C-alpha positions as MATLAB code, in Angstrom:
seq = 'MSENLTGKTALVTGGAKRVGAAICRRLHAQGANVMLHHRASVAEARALQRELNARRADSVALIQADLLNIASLPDMVKTTLNQFGSLDILINNASSFFATALGDINEKVWDDLIGTNLKAPLFLSQAAAGELRKRHGCIVNIVDIHAEFPMKNYVVYTVAKGGLLALTRSLARELGPEVRVNAVAPGTILWPEDDTWGDELSRQRIVSQTALKRIGDPDDIAKAVDFLVTSAPYVTGQVIAVDGGRSITL';
ca = [
     118.333   97.248 -147.696;
     122.057   97.747 -147.190;
     123.694   95.795 -144.395;
     125.215   98.719 -142.486;
     125.352   96.765 -139.218;
     127.200   93.650 -140.328;
     129.380   92.495 -137.451;
     127.433   94.564 -134.907;
     125.262   93.275 -132.065;
     122.025   94.805 -130.776;
     120.316   94.031 -127.479;
     116.601   94.866 -127.727;
     114.403   94.743 -124.628;
     110.795   93.741 -125.141;
     111.699   92.556 -128.612;
     109.246   89.700 -129.085;
     106.247   91.562 -130.496;
     104.705   94.843 -131.554;
     107.207   97.714 -131.862;
     110.046   95.677 -130.363;
     109.681   92.971 -133.004;
     109.706   95.576 -135.782;
     112.935   97.017 -134.385;
     114.505   93.553 -134.226;
     113.525   92.800 -137.828;
     114.905   96.069 -139.167;
     118.227   95.956 -137.307;
     118.615   92.323 -138.303;
     117.932   93.214 -141.946;
     120.729   95.776 -141.654;
     123.093   92.934 -140.765;
     123.112   93.062 -136.968;
     123.097   90.095 -134.669;
     120.183   90.481 -132.248;
     119.895   89.500 -128.605;
     116.140   89.527 -128.176;
     114.915   90.050 -124.628;
     111.432   89.074 -123.497;
     109.719   88.462 -120.173;
     106.587   86.392 -120.787;
     106.168   86.347 -124.583;
     107.896   83.002 -125.020;
     106.002   81.790 -128.088;
     106.350   85.103 -129.921;
     110.054   85.348 -129.104;
     110.789   81.842 -130.362;
     108.779   82.398 -133.533;
     110.661   85.601 -134.317;
     113.976   83.904 -133.576;
     113.122   81.097 -136.017;
     112.024   83.591 -138.659;
     115.222   85.644 -138.495;
     117.617   82.734 -138.050;
     116.109   81.185 -141.198;
     117.390   84.260 -143.039;
     120.818   84.231 -141.365;
     121.814   81.273 -139.204;
     122.672   81.810 -135.532;
     122.114   85.561 -135.763;
     119.370   85.851 -133.115;
     119.434   84.600 -129.537;
     116.928   84.966 -126.707;
     117.116   86.225 -123.144;
     114.166   85.763 -120.816;
     114.323   88.122 -117.834;
     112.193   90.255 -115.555;
     113.588   93.771 -115.888;
     112.281   94.611 -112.432;
     115.025   92.333 -111.090;
     117.808   94.890 -111.320;
     120.454   92.442 -110.102;
     119.921   90.335 -113.250;
     120.609   93.121 -115.737;
     124.427   92.811 -115.828;
     123.920   89.149 -116.703;
     121.991   90.207 -119.814;
     125.061   92.065 -120.996;
     127.346   89.146 -120.125;
     125.085   86.688 -121.949;
     125.114   88.909 -125.034;
     128.906   89.106 -124.988;
     129.223   85.361 -124.491;
     126.852   84.702 -127.404;
     128.064   87.240 -129.959;
     131.362   88.611 -128.646;
     130.280   92.251 -128.613;
     127.521   94.707 -127.769;
     127.219   97.749 -130.020;
     123.581   98.823 -129.752;
     121.191   98.906 -126.799;
     117.504   99.515 -127.474;
     115.511  100.177 -124.291;
     112.063   99.366 -125.637;
     110.307   97.245 -122.989;
     107.511   99.096 -121.250;
     104.568   98.698 -118.922;
     101.556  100.839 -119.810;
      98.364  101.254 -117.834;
      96.294  103.997 -116.228;
      96.954  105.273 -112.697;
      94.419  107.928 -111.767;
      95.349  110.205 -108.905;
      93.846  108.737 -105.752;
      94.347  105.142 -106.914;
      98.155  105.178 -107.078;
      99.976  102.740 -104.819;
     103.551  101.563 -104.453;
     102.993   98.435 -106.542;
     101.957  100.318 -109.681;
     104.710  102.880 -109.067;
     107.344  100.134 -108.873;
     106.042   98.471 -112.045;
     105.794  101.562 -114.252;
     108.898  103.319 -112.970;
     110.772  100.019 -112.923;
     110.204   99.016 -116.536;
     110.176  102.474 -118.115;
     112.969  104.223 -116.203;
     114.828  102.182 -113.604;
     115.631   99.215 -115.849;
     116.857  101.389 -118.750;
     119.158  103.249 -116.375;
     120.677  100.157 -114.816;
     120.894   98.233 -118.083;
     122.595  101.201 -119.734;
     124.998  101.383 -116.815;
     125.776   97.679 -117.136;
     126.355   98.041 -120.887;
     128.307  101.301 -120.738;
     131.782   99.797 -120.621;
     131.304   97.650 -123.702;
     129.441  100.388 -125.563;
     132.281  102.823 -124.878;
     134.807  100.312 -126.128;
     132.796   99.700 -129.301;
     131.770  103.362 -129.834;
     128.200  102.146 -129.737;
     124.840  103.770 -129.164;
     121.677  103.628 -127.068;
     118.168  104.354 -128.295;
     115.376  104.706 -125.734;
     111.722  104.399 -126.700;
     109.926  107.189 -124.864;
     106.473  108.621 -125.688;
     105.093  111.930 -126.912;
     103.080  111.930 -123.668;
     106.273  112.361 -121.685;
     105.858  116.014 -122.638;
     102.079  116.087 -123.200;
     100.544  114.161 -120.289;
      97.419  112.055 -120.693;
      94.773  112.320 -118.015;
      94.769  109.360 -115.579;
      98.264  108.209 -116.598;
     100.224  110.017 -113.891;
     102.884  107.405 -113.122;
     103.408  106.360 -116.748;
     103.892  110.013 -117.680;
     106.405  110.488 -114.872;
     108.275  107.343 -115.933;
     108.527  108.304 -119.608;
     109.423  111.881 -118.660;
     112.230  110.451 -116.595;
     113.374  108.313 -119.513;
     113.479  111.388 -121.723;
     115.643  113.161 -119.138;
     117.777  110.035 -118.781;
     118.389  110.066 -122.539;
     119.840  113.556 -122.388;
     121.804  112.896 -119.212;
     123.358  109.682 -120.550;
     124.320  111.494 -123.750;
     126.461  113.810 -121.618;
     127.781  111.048 -119.378;
     128.725  108.626 -122.153;
     129.930  111.040 -124.823;
     132.054  111.225 -126.848;
     132.282  107.455 -127.277;
     128.573  106.592 -127.039;
     125.612  108.355 -128.626;
     122.289  108.267 -126.757;
     118.999  109.260 -128.383;
     115.295  108.513 -128.131;
     112.266  107.929 -130.315;
     108.885  109.163 -129.055;
     105.962  107.285 -130.638;
     102.508  108.709 -130.979;
      99.569  106.496 -131.917;
     101.245  103.467 -133.484;
      99.323  100.493 -132.114;
      96.295  100.408 -129.870;
      96.832   98.827 -126.441;
      96.234   95.096 -126.327;
      93.346   95.606 -123.895;
      90.376   97.957 -124.297;
      91.725  100.801 -122.159;
      91.443  103.311 -124.992;
      87.749  102.846 -125.429;
      85.523  102.050 -128.369;
      86.020  102.721 -132.061;
      84.550  106.217 -131.779;
      87.098  107.133 -129.098;
      89.911  105.802 -131.231;
      88.745  107.703 -134.288;
      88.708  110.869 -132.192;
      92.374  110.274 -131.317;
      93.230  109.677 -134.979;
      91.459  112.889 -135.960;
      93.858  114.796 -133.671;
      96.859  113.863 -135.798;
      97.959  116.009 -138.715;
      98.185  112.921 -140.952;
      94.752  111.598 -139.858;
      95.888  108.008 -139.422;
      97.723  105.811 -136.960;
     101.278  104.767 -137.611;
     102.939  101.404 -138.040;
     105.544   99.710 -135.832;
     107.999   99.928 -138.713;
     107.715  103.718 -138.565;
     109.372  103.509 -135.154;
     111.868  100.914 -136.363;
     112.903  103.168 -139.244;
     113.563  106.041 -136.836;
     115.629  103.745 -134.629;
     117.525  102.546 -137.698;
     118.270  106.157 -138.663;
     119.633  106.991 -135.219;
     121.752  103.841 -135.148;
     123.143  103.835 -138.686;
     122.841  107.295 -140.198;
     123.165  109.920 -137.470;
     126.817  109.977 -136.311;
     126.577  113.610 -135.151;
     123.246  113.266 -133.325;
     123.110  112.635 -129.575;
     120.852  113.665 -126.730;
     117.894  114.127 -129.087;
     114.314  112.873 -129.237;
     112.529  112.182 -132.530;
     108.724  112.274 -132.347;
     107.128  109.758 -134.707;
     103.501  110.669 -134.174;
     101.884  111.728 -137.447;
     101.906  115.297 -136.174;
      99.762  114.595 -133.134;
     102.028  116.491 -130.756;
     101.495  119.729 -132.686;
      97.750  119.493 -132.069;
      97.792  118.657 -128.349;
];
């Protein structure tokens, strides 16, 4: 893999595991320094930091923060600048995901889902905007195909990801021409860590709805992020669905 990002710095939210970890690994392999944000995944974050720093010393640092604390977000940018001297790439990946059936929605679940999926990306992007403009950097938001094709019983999550999709396009206008802003919309990449998506039969039914008849891999998302960061200088305000063709069958 060519090191297209040598000398660049990426801040990745929710970077300790799953899709976030795959994004960190791929951007790091391209030569980027990585500021890896996590909230509670301390062991996973430290393990990934050790793994990547063994390949290139002092190239990965950690930030532990609750993204619902909006006042702390500018400090994430400052910490990144103090550690690496620049911020070129912001990946808004961290996300809460759980069902909220109509009738059971309350302010607590609203604040959690809207906070992590929409509010934090907005305020973190705002905090990073000055440095990203100076560096002619980019933002990639991780949305969801269900931002446009809602799942039943996921009202607030759908609203939050729909807002993030709209935020992607709005920020592309606000921050252009210096900063490109795009999004990647995953389909079925990993099953939730709990059992909210049912038994094996239910999961196979979901897989059967994709054109490729299989689930994806976290690196499929990381490759799309890599493309938008390194190989798409004339692309902004766009959303790439990485879903095995599921969205064409919904």
